[in-house]
DRENPA-3360 file (N, C-alpha, C; in nm, 2 decimals, always signed):
BEGIN
1 = XXXXXXXX = -1.99/+0.41/-0.29/-1.89/+0.45/-0.19/-1.76/+0.48/-0.27 ~ -1.70/+0.59/-0.23/-1.58/+0.64/-0.30/-1.46/+0.55/-0.26 ~ -1.36/+0.55/-0.34/-1.24/+0.48/-0.31/-1.18/+0.52/-0.19 ~ -1.17/+0.65/-0.16/-1.11/+0.70/-0.04/-1.18/+0.65/+0.09 ~ -1.32/+0.65/+0.08/-1.39/+0.60/+0.19/-1.37/+0.45/+0.22 ~ -1.36/+0.38/+0.11/-1.34/+0.23/+0.12/-1.20/+0.21/+0.18 ~ -1.10/+0.28/+0.13/-0.96/+0.27/+0.19/-0.96/+0.31/+0.33 ~ -1.04/+0.41/+0.37/-1.04/+0.45/+0.51/-1.10/+0.33/+0.60;
9 = XXXXXXXX = -1.20/+0.27/+0.56/-1.26/+0.16/+0.63/-1.17/+0.04/+0.64 ~ -1.10/+0.01/+0.53/-1.00/-0.10/+0.53/-0.89/-0.07/+0.63 ~ -0.84/+0.05/+0.63/-0.73/+0.08/+0.72/-0.77/+0.08/+0.86 ~ -0.89/+0.13/+0.89/-0.94/+0.12/+1.03/-0.97/-0.02/+1.07 ~ -1.02/-0.10/+0.98/-1.04/-0.24/+1.01/-0.91/-0.31/+1.04 ~ -0.81/-0.28/+0.96/-0.67/-0.34/+0.99/-0.63/-0.30/+1.13 ~ -0.65/-0.17/+1.16/-0.61/-0.12/+1.30/-0.68/-0.20/+1.41 ~ -0.81/-0.21/+1.40/-0.89/-0.28/+1.50/-0.85/-0.43/+1.51;
17 = XXXXXXXX = -0.83/-0.49/+1.40/-0.80/-0.63/+1.40/-0.66/-0.65/+1.46 ~ -0.56/-0.56/+1.42/-0.43/-0.58/+1.47/-0.42/-0.56/+1.62 ~ -0.50/-0.47/+1.68/-0.50/-0.45/+1.82/-0.56/-0.57/+1.89 ~ -0.67/-0.62/+1.84/-0.73/-0.74/+1.90/-0.64/-0.86/+1.89 ~ -0.58/-0.88/+1.78/-0.49/-1.00/+1.76/-0.36/-0.98/+1.85 ~ -0.31/-0.86/+1.86/-0.19/-0.83/+1.94/-0.21/-0.87/+2.09 ~ -0.33/-0.84/+2.14/-0.35/-0.86/+2.28/-0.43/-0.99/+2.32 ~ -0.47/-1.06/+2.22/-0.53/-1.19/+2.25/-0.44/-1.31/+2.21;
25 = XXXXXXXX = -0.37/-1.29/+2.10/-0.29/-1.41/+2.05/-0.14/-1.38/+2.06 ~ -0.09/-1.27/+2.01/+0.05/-1.24/+2.00/+0.11/-1.23/+2.14 ~ +0.04/-1.17/+2.23/+0.10/-1.15/+2.37/+0.13/-1.28/+2.44 ~ +0.07/-1.39/+2.40/+0.10/-1.52/+2.46/+0.24/-1.56/+2.42 ~ +0.28/-1.52/+2.31/+0.42/-1.56/+2.26/+0.52/-1.45/+2.29 ~ +0.49/-1.32/+2.27/+0.58/-1.22/+2.30/+0.51/-1.09/+2.33 ~ +0.53/-1.04/+2.45/+0.47/-0.91/+2.49/+0.53/-0.80/+2.41 ~ +0.66/-0.81/+2.38/+0.73/-0.70/+2.31/+0.66/-0.69/+2.17;
33 = XXXXXXXX = +0.64/-0.80/+2.10/+0.58/-0.80/+1.97/+0.44/-0.74/+1.98 ~ +0.36/-0.77/+2.08/+0.23/-0.71/+2.10/+0.23/-0.56/+2.12 ~ +0.33/-0.51/+2.19/+0.35/-0.37/+2.21/+0.39/-0.30/+2.07 ~ +0.47/-0.37/+2.00/+0.51/-0.31/+1.87/+0.40/-0.31/+1.77 ~ +0.32/-0.42/+1.77/+0.20/-0.42/+1.68/+0.10/-0.31/+1.72 ~ +0.08/-0.29/+1.85/-0.01/-0.19/+1.90/+0.05/-0.05/+1.86 ~ +0.18/-0.03/+1.87/+0.23/+0.10/+1.83/+0.21/+0.13/+1.68 ~ +0.23/+0.03/+1.60/+0.20/+0.04/+1.46/+0.05/+0.07/+1.43;
41 = XXXXXXXX = -0.03/+0.01/+1.51/-0.18/+0.03/+1.49/-0.21/+0.17/+1.54 ~ -0.14/+0.23/+1.63/-0.16/+0.36/+1.68/-0.14/+0.47/+1.57 ~ -0.05/+0.44/+1.47/-0.02/+0.53/+1.37/-0.12/+0.52/+1.25 ~ -0.19/+0.42/+1.24/-0.28/+0.40/+1.13/-0.40/+0.50/+1.12 ~ -0.47/+0.53/+1.23/-0.59/+0.62/+1.22/-0.56/+0.76/+1.17 ~ -0.45/+0.82/+1.21/-0.43/+0.95/+1.14/-0.40/+0.94/+0.99 ~ -0.33/+0.84/+0.95/-0.30/+0.82/+0.81/-0.44/+0.79/+0.74 ~ -0.52/+0.71/+0.80/-0.65/+0.69/+0.73/-0.74/+0.81/+0.72;
49 = XXXXXXXX = -0.73/+0.90/+0.82/-0.81/+1.02/+0.81/-0.75/+1.12/+0.70 ~ -0.62/+1.12/+0.69/-0.56/+1.21/+0.59/-0.60/+1.15/+0.45 ~ -0.60/+1.02/+0.43/-0.63/+0.97/+0.30/-0.78/+0.99/+0.27 ~ -0.87/+0.98/+0.37/-1.01/+1.00/+0.35/-1.04/+1.14/+0.32 ~ -0.97/+1.24/+0.37/-1.00/+1.38/+0.35/-0.92/+1.44/+0.23 ~ -0.83/+1.36/+0.18/-0.75/+1.41/+0.06/-0.83/+1.42/-0.06 ~ -0.79/+1.50/-0.15/-0.86/+1.51/-0.28/-0.85/+1.65/-0.33 ~ -0.89/+1.67/-0.45/-0.89/+1.80/-0.51/-1.01/+1.88/-0.47;
57 = XXXXXXXX = -1.00/+2.01/-0.48/-1.11/+2.10/-0.43/-1.24/+2.08/-0.51 ~ -1.23/+2.04/-0.63/-1.35/+2.02/-0.71/-1.44/+1.90/-0.66 ~ -1.37/+1.81/-0.59/-1.45/+1.69/-0.54/-1.52/+1.72/-0.41 ~ -1.49/+1.83/-0.35/-1.56/+1.87/-0.22/-1.69/+1.94/-0.25 ~ -1.78/+1.91/-0.16/-1.91/+1.98/-0.18/-1.90/+2.12/-0.12 ~ -1.95/+2.21/-0.19/-1.95/+2.35/-0.14/-2.08/+2.38/-0.07 ~ -2.08/+2.45/+0.03/-2.20/+2.49/+0.10/-2.26/+2.61/+0.03 ~ -2.38/+2.59/-0.01/-2.45/+2.70/-0.07/-2.54/+2.77/+0.03;
65 = XXXXXX = -2.54/+2.90/+0.03/-2.62/+2.98/+0.12/-2.73/+3.03/+0.03 ~ -2.85/+2.99/+0.06/-2.97/+3.03/-0.01/-3.05/+3.13/+0.07 ~ -3.06/+3.25/+0.03/-3.14/+3.34/+0.11/-3.28/+3.31/+0.11 ~ -3.35/+3.32/+0.22/-3.49/+3.29/+0.23/-3.57/+3.40/+0.17 ~ -3.67/+3.36/+0.10/-3.76/+3.46/+0.04/-3.85/+3.52/+0.16 ~ -3.86/+3.65/+0.16/-3.94/+3.71/+0.27/-4.08/+3.73/+0.24;
% end
């Protein structure tokens, strides 16, 4: 597994865990804090996708078109 993929899964795990904790535990103490945590978690997925798709062009697989023999 590539480092970028691992970092993507870590960030998405943090996102899911923070939403779950915000609305099961934190909301009991402060609804405002739960909303703030959820807003921060809302920003994480686009950042995770950008990190997962980042890289130099040589690391990307190029699609080869192979003509079929007739």
